[in-house]
A tleap script that builds the chain and sets N, CA, C and O, in Angstrom:
source leaprc.protein.ff14SB
mol = sequence {
  NMET LYS LYS LEU SER ASN TYR LEU ASP ASN
  LYS LYS VAL ILE LEU ALA ILE LEU LEU ILE
  VAL SER ILE LEU THR LEU LEU ILE CYS SER
  LYS ASN SER PRO LEU TYR PRO TYR ASN ASP
  TRP VAL ASP GLY ASN ALA PHE PHE THR MET
  GLY LYS GLY MET PHE ASN GLY LYS VAL PRO
  TYR LYS ASP LEU PHE GLU GLN LYS GLY PRO
  LEU LEU TYR LEU ILE TYR GLY ILE GLY TYR
  LEU ILE SER HIE ASP THR PHE LEU GLY VAL
  TYR LEU LEU GLU VAL ILE SER TYR THR ILE
  PHE GLY TYR PHE LEU PHE LYS ILE ALA ARG
  THR TYR LEU ASN GLN PHE TYR ALA CLEU
}
set mol.1.N position { 0.769 -1.300 0.387 }
set mol.1.CA position { 0.184 0.047 -0.218 }
set mol.1.C position { 1.001 1.316 -0.129 }
set mol.1.O position { 0.812 2.369 -0.739 }
set mol.2.N position { 1.712 1.091 0.529 }
set mol.2.CA position { 2.960 2.635 0.671 }
set mol.2.C position { 3.376 2.828 -0.493 }
set mol.2.O position { 3.090 3.878 -1.069 }
set mol.3.N position { 4.420 1.503 -1.313 }
set mol.3.CA position { 4.595 1.633 -2.826 }
set mol.3.C position { 3.397 2.259 -3.659 }
set mol.3.O position { 3.899 3.318 -4.034 }
set mol.4.N position { 2.590 2.237 -3.977 }
set mol.4.CA position { 1.090 2.328 -4.601 }
set mol.4.C position { 1.213 3.748 -4.088 }
set mol.4.O position { 1.624 4.532 -4.943 }
set mol.5.N position { 0.903 4.374 -2.657 }
set mol.5.CA position { 0.658 5.841 -2.241 }
set mol.5.C position { 2.024 6.509 -3.276 }
set mol.5.O position { 1.733 7.424 -4.046 }
set mol.6.N position { 3.203 6.092 -3.239 }
set mol.6.CA position { 4.473 6.829 -3.427 }
set mol.6.C position { 4.428 7.212 -5.024 }
set mol.6.O position { 4.737 8.255 -5.600 }
set mol.7.N position { 3.872 5.839 -5.562 }
set mol.7.CA position { 3.202 5.701 -6.903 }
set mol.7.C position { 2.370 7.125 -7.595 }
set mol.7.O position { 2.701 7.857 -8.528 }
set mol.8.N position { 1.329 7.136 -6.814 }
set mol.8.CA position { 0.058 7.878 -7.129 }
set mol.8.C position { 0.525 9.316 -6.971 }
set mol.8.O position { -0.034 10.359 -7.310 }
set mol.9.N position { 2.087 9.037 -6.165 }
set mol.9.CA position { 2.272 11.211 -5.683 }
set mol.9.C position { 2.528 11.950 -7.359 }
set mol.9.O position { 2.470 13.175 -7.464 }
set mol.10.N position { 2.778 11.154 -8.481 }
set mol.10.CA position { 3.209 12.077 -9.881 }
set mol.10.C position { 2.112 12.040 -10.527 }
set mol.10.O position { 1.293 11.121 -10.521 }
set mol.11.N position { 2.074 12.797 -10.964 }
set mol.11.CA position { 1.191 13.921 -11.608 }
set mol.11.C position { 0.501 13.226 -13.237 }
set mol.11.O position { -0.608 13.281 -13.769 }
set mol.12.N position { 1.526 12.737 -13.527 }
set mol.12.CA position { 1.287 12.109 -14.740 }
set mol.12.C position { 0.701 11.100 -14.414 }
set mol.12.O position { -0.377 11.143 -15.006 }
set mol.13.N position { 0.781 9.858 -13.593 }
set mol.13.CA position { 0.301 8.791 -13.351 }
set mol.13.C position { -1.049 9.334 -13.197 }
set mol.13.O position { -1.917 9.061 -14.026 }
set mol.14.N position { -1.234 9.933 -12.396 }
set mol.14.CA position { -2.789 11.052 -11.957 }
set mol.14.C position { -3.811 10.896 -12.918 }
set mol.14.O position { -4.968 10.476 -12.887 }
set mol.15.N position { -2.825 11.492 -14.046 }
set mol.15.CA position { -3.236 12.267 -15.083 }
set mol.15.C position { -3.734 10.982 -16.255 }
set mol.15.O position { -4.757 11.055 -16.935 }
set mol.16.N position { -2.855 9.958 -16.281 }
set mol.16.CA position { -2.876 9.222 -17.056 }
set mol.16.C position { -4.499 8.120 -16.532 }
set mol.16.O position { -5.430 7.778 -17.261 }
set mol.17.N position { -4.364 7.936 -15.595 }
set mol.17.CA position { -5.482 6.537 -14.808 }
set mol.17.C position { -6.598 7.903 -15.375 }
set mol.17.O position { -6.890 7.955 -16.570 }
set mol.18.N position { -7.069 8.797 -14.527 }
set mol.18.CA position { -8.096 9.446 -15.076 }
set mol.18.C position { -8.638 9.534 -16.472 }
set mol.18.O position { -9.856 9.415 -16.611 }
set mol.19.N position { -7.896 9.724 -17.495 }
set mol.19.CA position { -7.560 9.489 -18.579 }
set mol.19.C position { -8.211 8.236 -18.955 }
set mol.19.O position { -9.377 8.251 -19.348 }
set mol.20.N position { -7.710 7.424 -18.886 }
set mol.20.CA position { -7.806 5.593 -18.423 }
set mol.20.C position { -9.520 5.518 -18.338 }
set mol.20.O position { -10.322 5.018 -19.126 }
set mol.21.N position { -9.738 6.268 -16.974 }
set mol.21.CA position { -11.287 5.889 -16.692 }
set mol.21.C position { -12.347 7.006 -17.656 }
set mol.21.O position { -13.498 6.579 -17.734 }
set mol.22.N position { -12.196 7.837 -18.104 }
set mol.22.CA position { -12.587 8.751 -19.123 }
set mol.22.C position { -12.916 8.156 -20.495 }
set mol.22.O position { -13.972 8.298 -21.112 }
set mol.23.N position { -11.750 7.414 -20.894 }
set mol.23.CA position { -11.955 6.546 -22.006 }
set mol.23.C position { -12.880 5.872 -21.985 }
set mol.23.O position { -13.777 5.999 -22.818 }
set mol.24.N position { -12.912 4.829 -20.868 }
set mol.24.CA position { -13.612 3.722 -20.925 }
set mol.24.C position { -15.558 4.201 -20.431 }
set mol.24.O position { -16.602 3.666 -20.804 }
set mol.25.N position { -15.333 5.362 -19.505 }
set mol.25.CA position { -16.599 5.042 -18.928 }
set mol.25.C position { -17.488 5.502 -20.581 }
set mol.25.O position { -18.396 4.864 -21.114 }
set mol.26.N position { -16.979 6.516 -20.968 }
set mol.26.CA position { -17.407 7.720 -21.986 }
set mol.26.C position { -17.691 6.643 -23.211 }
set mol.26.O position { -18.581 6.782 -24.049 }
set mol.27.N position { -16.693 5.470 -23.141 }
set mol.27.CA position { -16.923 4.309 -24.561 }
set mol.27.C position { -18.702 3.665 -24.465 }
set mol.27.O position { -19.474 3.783 -25.417 }
set mol.28.N position { -18.994 3.170 -23.473 }
set mol.28.CA position { -19.858 2.547 -23.102 }
set mol.28.C position { -21.332 3.995 -22.957 }
set mol.28.O position { -22.443 4.090 -23.479 }
set mol.29.N position { -20.420 5.026 -21.825 }
set mol.29.CA position { -22.104 5.932 -21.753 }
set mol.29.C position { -22.307 6.863 -22.916 }
set mol.29.O position { -23.502 7.148 -22.990 }
set mol.30.N position { -21.470 7.544 -24.011 }
set mol.30.CA position { -21.707 8.439 -24.793 }
set mol.30.C position { -21.973 7.904 -25.995 }
set mol.30.O position { -20.996 7.510 -26.631 }
set mol.31.N position { -22.845 7.806 -26.387 }
set mol.31.CA position { -23.801 8.141 -27.769 }
set mol.31.C position { -22.903 8.652 -29.427 }
set mol.31.O position { -23.171 8.471 -30.615 }
set mol.32.N position { -21.792 9.330 -28.702 }
set mol.32.CA position { -20.911 9.493 -29.608 }
set mol.32.C position { -18.975 8.980 -29.837 }
set mol.32.O position { -17.863 9.215 -30.311 }
set mol.33.N position { -20.038 7.978 -28.881 }
set mol.33.CA position { -18.789 7.204 -28.656 }
set mol.33.C position { -18.383 5.640 -29.795 }
set mol.33.O position { -19.292 4.821 -29.933 }
set mol.34.N position { -17.233 5.420 -30.402 }
set mol.34.CA position { -17.101 4.841 -31.335 }
set mol.34.C position { -17.706 3.169 -32.071 }
set mol.34.O position { -17.870 2.581 -33.140 }
set mol.35.N position { -17.891 2.986 -30.193 }
set mol.35.CA position { -18.683 1.541 -30.469 }
set mol.35.C position { -20.323 1.632 -31.164 }
set mol.35.O position { -20.984 0.692 -31.605 }
set mol.36.N position { -20.717 3.146 -31.084 }
set mol.36.CA position { -21.571 2.937 -31.762 }
set mol.36.C position { -21.890 3.116 -33.051 }
set mol.36.O position { -21.235 4.013 -33.582 }
set mol.37.N position { -22.790 2.490 -33.845 }
set mol.37.CA position { -22.505 2.399 -35.515 }
set mol.37.C position { -23.188 3.704 -35.863 }
set mol.37.O position { -22.814 4.272 -36.889 }
set mol.38.N position { -24.309 4.337 -35.000 }
set mol.38.CA position { -24.565 5.800 -35.378 }
set mol.38.C position { -25.291 6.441 -34.304 }
set mol.38.O position { -26.015 5.795 -33.546 }
set mol.39.N position { -25.115 7.742 -34.208 }
set mol.39.CA position { -25.696 8.803 -33.441 }
set mol.39.C position { -27.326 9.194 -33.875 }
set mol.39.O position { -27.531 9.958 -34.818 }
set mol.40.N position { -28.136 8.760 -33.309 }
set mol.40.CA position { -29.971 8.325 -33.557 }
set mol.40.C position { -30.398 10.250 -32.702 }
set mol.40.O position { -31.344 10.976 -33.006 }
set mol.41.N position { -29.305 10.522 -31.659 }
set mol.41.CA position { -29.757 11.748 -30.954 }
set mol.41.C position { -30.098 13.079 -32.012 }
set mol.41.O position { -29.277 13.660 -32.722 }
set mol.42.N position { -31.556 13.364 -31.885 }
set mol.42.CA position { -31.664 14.049 -32.683 }
set mol.42.C position { -30.690 16.178 -32.765 }
set mol.42.O position { -30.341 16.948 -33.659 }
set mol.43.N position { -30.686 16.171 -31.315 }
set mol.43.CA position { -29.773 17.494 -30.966 }
set mol.43.C position { -28.442 17.124 -31.030 }
set mol.43.O position { -27.649 18.064 -31.062 }
set mol.44.N position { -27.909 15.819 -31.062 }
set mol.44.CA position { -26.930 16.110 -31.079 }
set mol.44.C position { -26.420 16.052 -33.024 }
set mol.44.O position { -25.331 16.466 -33.422 }
set mol.45.N position { -26.895 15.790 -33.426 }
set mol.45.CA position { -26.958 16.210 -35.371 }
set mol.45.C position { -26.977 17.138 -35.433 }
set mol.45.O position { -26.080 17.730 -36.033 }
set mol.46.N position { -28.448 18.070 -34.603 }
set mol.46.CA position { -28.403 19.120 -35.434 }
set mol.46.C position { -27.336 20.252 -35.195 }
set mol.46.O position { -27.086 21.244 -35.880 }
set mol.47.N position { -26.575 19.644 -33.580 }
set mol.47.CA position { -25.622 20.789 -33.595 }
set mol.47.C position { -24.098 20.489 -34.232 }
set mol.47.O position { -23.168 21.271 -34.429 }
set mol.48.N position { -24.205 19.104 -34.465 }
set mol.48.CA position { -23.030 19.046 -36.079 }
set mol.48.C position { -23.180 19.783 -37.143 }
set mol.48.O position { -22.435 20.632 -37.632 }
set mol.49.N position { -24.376 19.328 -37.519 }
set mol.49.CA position { -24.404 20.391 -38.748 }
set mol.49.C position { -24.050 21.357 -38.452 }
set mol.49.O position { -22.922 21.642 -38.856 }
set mol.50.N position { -24.849 22.484 -37.524 }
set mol.50.CA position { -24.422 23.451 -36.928 }
set mol.50.C position { -22.901 23.960 -37.288 }
set mol.50.O position { -22.301 24.763 -38.002 }
set mol.51.N position { -22.735 23.139 -36.495 }
set mol.51.CA position { -21.278 23.263 -36.010 }
set mol.51.C position { -19.960 22.964 -37.534 }
set mol.51.O position { -18.869 23.498 -37.733 }
set mol.52.N position { -20.693 21.934 -38.309 }
set mol.52.CA position { -20.090 22.169 -39.594 }
set mol.52.C position { -20.510 22.997 -41.270 }
set mol.52.O position { -19.897 23.163 -42.325 }
set mol.53.N position { -21.506 23.252 -40.892 }
set mol.53.CA position { -21.891 24.802 -41.243 }
set mol.53.C position { -20.796 25.933 -40.965 }
set mol.53.O position { -20.179 26.588 -41.805 }
set mol.54.N position { -20.713 25.993 -39.621 }
set mol.54.CA position { -19.819 27.050 -39.496 }
set mol.54.C position { -18.605 27.519 -39.857 }
set mol.54.O position { -18.189 28.648 -40.116 }
set mol.55.N position { -17.907 26.001 -39.814 }
set mol.55.CA position { -16.461 25.492 -40.121 }
set mol.55.C position { -16.819 25.518 -41.955 }
set mol.55.O position { -15.962 25.162 -42.765 }
set mol.56.N position { -17.502 25.754 -42.161 }
set mol.56.CA position { -17.723 25.879 -44.583 }
set mol.56.C position { -18.214 26.890 -44.633 }
set mol.56.O position { -18.504 27.164 -45.798 }
set mol.57.N position { -18.570 27.904 -43.701 }
set mol.57.CA position { -18.848 29.255 -44.466 }
set mol.57.C position { -20.293 29.733 -43.978 }
set mol.57.O position { -20.667 30.869 -44.267 }
set mol.58.N position { -20.866 29.124 -43.457 }
set mol.58.CA position { -22.834 29.172 -43.062 }
set mol.58.C position { -22.624 30.810 -41.878 }
set mol.58.O position { -21.653 31.188 -41.222 }
set mol.59.N position { -23.355 31.122 -41.971 }
set mol.59.CA position { -23.830 31.863 -40.958 }
set mol.59.C position { -24.808 31.513 -40.026 }
set mol.59.O position { -25.981 31.749 -40.317 }
set mol.60.N position { -24.512 30.949 -38.865 }
set mol.60.CA position { -25.704 30.897 -38.116 }
set mol.60.C position { -26.852 32.023 -37.909 }
set mol.60.O position { -26.650 33.228 -37.763 }
set mol.61.N position { -27.967 31.428 -37.926 }
set mol.61.CA position { -29.255 31.947 -37.605 }
set mol.61.C position { -29.410 32.831 -38.990 }
set mol.61.O position { -30.313 33.660 -39.098 }
set mol.62.N position { -28.497 32.594 -39.988 }
set mol.62.CA position { -28.942 33.571 -41.073 }
set mol.62.C position { -28.707 32.304 -42.391 }
set mol.62.O position { -29.249 32.619 -43.451 }
set mol.63.N position { -28.007 31.026 -42.393 }
set mol.63.CA position { -28.025 29.927 -42.952 }
set mol.63.C position { -28.922 29.042 -42.797 }
set mol.63.O position { -29.863 28.603 -43.460 }
set mol.64.N position { -28.412 28.838 -41.692 }
set mol.64.CA position { -29.066 27.978 -40.749 }
set mol.64.C position { -29.377 28.307 -39.292 }
set mol.64.O position { -28.902 29.254 -38.665 }
set mol.65.N position { -30.335 27.294 -38.789 }
set mol.65.CA position { -30.713 28.259 -38.048 }
set mol.65.C position { -31.245 27.176 -36.837 }
set mol.65.O position { -32.233 26.565 -37.245 }
set mol.66.N position { -30.884 26.819 -35.588 }
set mol.66.CA position { -30.874 25.901 -34.299 }
set mol.66.C position { -31.302 26.849 -33.189 }
set mol.66.O position { -31.197 28.040 -33.483 }
set mol.67.N position { -31.717 26.596 -32.099 }
set mol.67.CA position { -32.497 27.411 -31.402 }
set mol.67.C position { -30.985 27.290 -29.700 }
set mol.67.O position { -30.995 28.040 -28.724 }
set mol.68.N position { -30.241 26.456 -29.883 }
set mol.68.CA position { -29.051 27.149 -28.785 }
set mol.68.C position { -27.769 28.283 -29.315 }
set mol.68.O position { -27.850 29.341 -29.940 }
set mol.69.N position { -26.656 27.573 -28.787 }
set mol.69.CA position { -25.973 28.849 -28.558 }
set mol.69.C position { -24.530 28.607 -29.483 }
set mol.69.O position { -24.096 27.458 -29.555 }
set mol.70.N position { -23.824 29.696 -30.168 }
set mol.70.CA position { -22.643 29.240 -30.943 }
set mol.70.C position { -22.056 29.014 -30.090 }
set mol.70.O position { -21.268 28.310 -30.721 }
set mol.71.N position { -21.571 28.959 -28.807 }
set mol.71.CA position { -20.126 28.062 -28.422 }
set mol.71.C position { -20.998 26.701 -28.158 }
set mol.71.O position { -20.467 26.102 -27.223 }
set mol.72.N position { -21.990 26.094 -28.578 }
set mol.72.CA position { -22.327 24.730 -28.418 }
set mol.72.C position { -21.667 24.628 -29.780 }
set mol.72.O position { -20.658 23.976 -30.047 }
set mol.73.N position { -22.338 25.317 -30.536 }
set mol.73.CA position { -21.813 24.731 -31.933 }
set mol.73.C position { -20.438 24.587 -32.525 }
set mol.73.O position { -20.008 23.897 -33.450 }
set mol.74.N position { -19.674 25.772 -31.404 }
set mol.74.CA position { -18.067 25.847 -31.497 }
set mol.74.C position { -17.777 24.648 -31.922 }
set mol.74.O position { -17.416 24.103 -32.965 }
set mol.75.N position { -18.188 24.212 -30.161 }
set mol.75.CA position { -17.669 22.474 -30.290 }
set mol.75.C position { -17.879 21.888 -31.003 }
set mol.75.O position { -16.875 21.410 -31.531 }
set mol.76.N position { -18.772 21.593 -31.398 }
set mol.76.CA position { -19.452 20.267 -32.667 }
set mol.76.C position { -18.628 21.065 -33.516 }
set mol.76.O position { -17.982 20.312 -34.245 }
set mol.77.N position { -18.416 22.058 -33.697 }
set mol.77.CA position { -17.533 22.332 -35.291 }
set mol.77.C position { -16.015 21.726 -34.808 }
set mol.77.O position { -15.279 21.368 -35.727 }
set mol.78.N position { -15.627 21.623 -33.737 }
set mol.78.CA position { -14.123 21.392 -33.471 }
set mol.78.C position { -13.978 20.571 -33.644 }
set mol.78.O position { -13.003 20.296 -34.343 }
set mol.79.N position { -14.912 19.430 -33.098 }
set mol.79.CA position { -15.266 17.505 -33.492 }
set mol.79.C position { -15.433 17.783 -35.073 }
set mol.79.O position { -14.855 16.848 -35.627 }
set mol.80.N position { -15.897 18.538 -35.913 }
set mol.80.CA position { -16.489 18.190 -37.208 }
set mol.80.C position { -14.894 18.324 -37.784 }
set mol.80.O position { -14.532 17.545 -38.666 }
set mol.81.N position { -14.216 19.062 -37.396 }
set mol.81.CA position { -12.501 19.154 -37.945 }
set mol.81.C position { -11.653 18.217 -37.408 }
set mol.81.O position { -10.543 17.866 -37.809 }
set mol.82.N position { -12.421 17.772 -36.264 }
set mol.82.CA position { -10.700 16.239 -36.505 }
set mol.82.C position { -11.416 14.966 -36.963 }
set mol.82.O position { -10.717 13.959 -37.073 }
set mol.83.N position { -12.790 14.878 -37.259 }
set mol.83.CA position { -13.451 14.018 -37.892 }
set mol.83.C position { -14.648 14.407 -38.664 }
set mol.83.O position { -15.698 14.758 -38.126 }
set mol.84.N position { -14.429 14.323 -40.156 }
set mol.84.CA position { -15.635 14.828 -40.921 }
set mol.84.C position { -17.110 14.271 -40.862 }
set mol.84.O position { -18.099 14.994 -40.983 }
set mol.85.N position { -17.151 12.875 -40.659 }
set mol.85.CA position { -17.662 11.991 -41.312 }
set mol.85.C position { -18.326 11.238 -39.990 }
set mol.85.O position { -18.800 10.182 -40.409 }
set mol.86.N position { -18.563 11.364 -38.487 }
set mol.86.CA position { -18.760 10.399 -37.522 }
set mol.86.C position { -18.287 11.607 -35.931 }
set mol.86.O position { -17.608 12.631 -36.017 }
set mol.87.N position { -18.813 11.121 -34.839 }
set mol.87.CA position { -18.714 11.626 -33.645 }
set mol.87.C position { -17.427 11.754 -33.259 }
set mol.87.O position { -17.184 12.686 -32.493 }
set mol.88.N position { -16.470 10.993 -33.626 }
set mol.88.CA position { -15.013 10.822 -32.921 }
set mol.88.C position { -14.572 12.099 -32.503 }
set mol.88.O position { -14.135 12.254 -31.363 }
set mol.89.N position { -14.645 13.049 -33.332 }
set mol.89.CA position { -14.087 14.216 -32.721 }
set mol.89.C position { -14.632 14.970 -31.346 }
set mol.89.O position { -13.968 15.533 -30.476 }
set mol.90.N position { -16.368 14.750 -31.467 }
set mol.90.CA position { -16.773 14.861 -29.945 }
set mol.90.C position { -16.443 14.439 -29.011 }
set mol.90.O position { -16.007 15.029 -28.023 }
set mol.91.N position { -16.678 12.822 -29.265 }
set mol.91.CA position { -15.988 11.807 -28.503 }
set mol.91.C position { -14.788 12.017 -28.436 }
set mol.91.O position { -14.342 11.003 -27.899 }
set mol.92.N position { -13.742 12.877 -28.695 }
set mol.92.CA position { -12.190 13.024 -28.274 }
set mol.92.C position { -12.406 13.899 -27.306 }
set mol.92.O position { -11.922 13.802 -26.178 }
set mol.93.N position { -13.361 15.060 -27.807 }
set mol.93.CA position { -13.594 16.259 -27.000 }
set mol.93.C position { -14.573 16.250 -25.875 }
set mol.93.O position { -14.505 17.280 -25.205 }
set mol.94.N position { -15.448 15.402 -25.478 }
set mol.94.CA position { -15.796 14.586 -24.255 }
set mol.94.C position { -14.666 14.262 -23.523 }
set mol.94.O position { -14.187 15.062 -22.719 }
set mol.95.N position { -14.107 12.965 -23.762 }
set mol.95.CA position { -12.850 12.264 -23.200 }
set mol.95.C position { -12.121 13.666 -22.371 }
set mol.95.O position { -12.285 13.857 -21.166 }
set mol.96.N position { -11.411 14.456 -23.146 }
set mol.96.CA position { -10.585 15.570 -22.707 }
set mol.96.C position { -11.504 16.259 -21.437 }
set mol.96.O position { -11.102 16.387 -20.280 }
set mol.97.N position { -12.859 16.672 -21.963 }
set mol.97.CA position { -13.385 17.538 -20.993 }
set mol.97.C position { -14.100 16.683 -19.728 }
set mol.97.O position { -14.583 17.270 -18.760 }
set mol.98.N position { -14.102 15.322 -19.859 }
set mol.98.CA position { -14.002 14.543 -18.500 }
set mol.98.C position { -13.167 14.523 -17.661 }
set mol.98.O position { -13.301 14.837 -16.478 }
set mol.99.N position { -11.642 13.918 -18.536 }
set mol.99.CA position { -10.512 14.097 -17.641 }
set mol.99.C position { -10.409 15.050 -16.910 }
set mol.99.O position { -10.186 14.784 -15.729 }
set mol.100.N position { -10.524 16.459 -17.291 }
set mol.100.CA position { -10.117 17.626 -16.547 }
set mol.100.C position { -11.285 17.724 -15.738 }
set mol.100.O position { -11.095 18.407 -14.732 }
set mol.101.N position { -12.478 17.240 -15.861 }
set mol.101.CA position { -13.521 17.565 -14.474 }
set mol.101.C position { -13.319 16.449 -13.659 }
set mol.101.O position { -13.871 16.574 -12.566 }
set mol.102.N position { -12.583 15.174 -13.854 }
set mol.102.CA position { -11.867 14.489 -12.886 }
set mol.102.C position { -11.148 14.759 -12.405 }
set mol.102.O position { -11.171 14.130 -11.347 }
set mol.103.N position { -10.092 15.586 -12.449 }
set mol.103.CA position { -8.689 16.028 -12.343 }
set mol.103.C position { -9.496 17.116 -10.849 }
set mol.103.O position { -9.172 17.122 -9.661 }
set mol.104.N position { -10.293 17.697 -11.371 }
set mol.104.CA position { -10.549 18.906 -10.667 }
set mol.104.C position { -11.432 18.184 -9.499 }
set mol.104.O position { -11.752 18.814 -8.491 }
set mol.105.N position { -11.648 17.392 -9.615 }
set mol.105.CA position { -12.939 16.657 -8.404 }
set mol.105.C position { -12.177 16.143 -8.087 }
set mol.105.O position { -12.105 16.394 -6.884 }
set mol.106.N position { -11.311 15.389 -8.389 }
set mol.106.CA position { -9.943 15.049 -7.450 }
set mol.106.C position { -8.570 15.889 -6.560 }
set mol.106.O position { -7.829 15.527 -5.647 }
set mol.107.N position { -8.667 16.832 -7.156 }
set mol.107.CA position { -8.246 17.611 -6.321 }
set mol.107.C position { -9.249 17.966 -4.960 }
set mol.107.O position { -8.955 18.006 -3.766 }
set mol.108.N position { -10.386 18.175 -5.567 }
set mol.108.CA position { -11.300 18.623 -4.271 }
set mol.108.C position { -11.377 17.402 -3.486 }
set mol.108.O position { -11.219 17.666 -2.294 }
set mol.109.N position { -11.580 16.030 -3.731 }
set mol.109.CA position { -11.476 15.211 -2.951 }
set mol.109.C position { -10.478 14.985 -1.743 }
set mol.109.O position { -10.740 14.594 -0.606 }
set mol.110.N position { -8.982 15.418 -2.429 }
set mol.110.CA position { -8.012 15.490 -1.990 }
set mol.110.C position { -7.802 16.559 -0.563 }
set mol.110.O position { -6.817 16.688 0.164 }
set mol.111.N position { -8.882 17.103 -0.526 }
set mol.111.CA position { -8.926 18.221 0.495 }
set mol.111.C position { -9.535 17.403 1.486 }
set mol.111.O position { -9.639 17.898 2.608 }
set mol.112.N position { -9.913 16.375 1.317 }
set mol.112.CA position { -10.763 15.935 2.498 }
set mol.112.C position { -10.475 14.433 2.775 }
set mol.112.O position { -10.720 13.896 3.855 }
set mol.113.N position { -9.890 13.756 1.616 }
set mol.113.CA position { -9.259 12.666 2.009 }
set mol.113.C position { -7.691 12.625 1.559 }
set mol.113.O position { -6.971 13.585 1.286 }
set mol.114.N position { -7.345 11.123 1.559 }
set mol.114.CA position { -6.193 11.306 1.316 }
set mol.114.C position { -5.938 10.485 0.011 }
set mol.114.O position { -6.689 9.603 -0.403 }
set mol.115.N position { -4.811 10.882 -0.563 }
set mol.115.CA position { -4.343 11.152 -2.246 }
set mol.115.C position { -5.277 9.698 -2.564 }
set mol.115.O position { -6.122 9.780 -3.455 }
set mol.116.N position { -5.131 8.540 -1.916 }
set mol.116.CA position { -5.033 7.282 -2.463 }
set mol.116.C position { -6.914 7.056 -2.885 }
set mol.116.O position { -7.449 6.862 -3.976 }
set mol.117.N position { -7.429 7.170 -1.680 }
set mol.117.CA position { -8.794 7.189 -1.669 }
set mol.117.C position { -9.221 8.247 -2.542 }
set mol.117.O position { -9.949 7.929 -3.483 }
set mol.118.N position { -8.884 9.493 -2.388 }
set mol.118.CA position { -9.808 10.986 -3.441 }
set mol.118.C position { -9.349 10.101 -4.640 }
set mol.118.O position { -10.366 10.040 -5.331 }
set mol.119.N position { -8.385 9.388 -5.260 }
set mol.119.CA position { -8.349 8.607 -6.612 }
set mol.119.C position { -9.201 7.615 -6.841 }
set mol.119.O position { -9.165 7.005 -7.910 }
savepdb mol mol.pdb
quit
């Protein structure tokens, strides 16, 4: 237990563990995952279309219309730049966001628990 605790003192190891947890969790729980053959979520497809349109010269609310905000379209547009035909780019952005969330959750938990239990 002591050796494992010393090993967890390295920030890179903690981030690697959180990245693996993020990948595995979102692989199963997200419709944007490569495990799903297609994404039948209407909102996700609308956001992806708006993001794709923004990065192909369309003007939101003039050429294309959806009721959400431009920041959401920008996120899906960046996902479109990573993968033009699938939601793989959006999935990768989800993994990065979930890893960052996990890291800050770990930092908060460390104020109340020791490092091993916080992780």
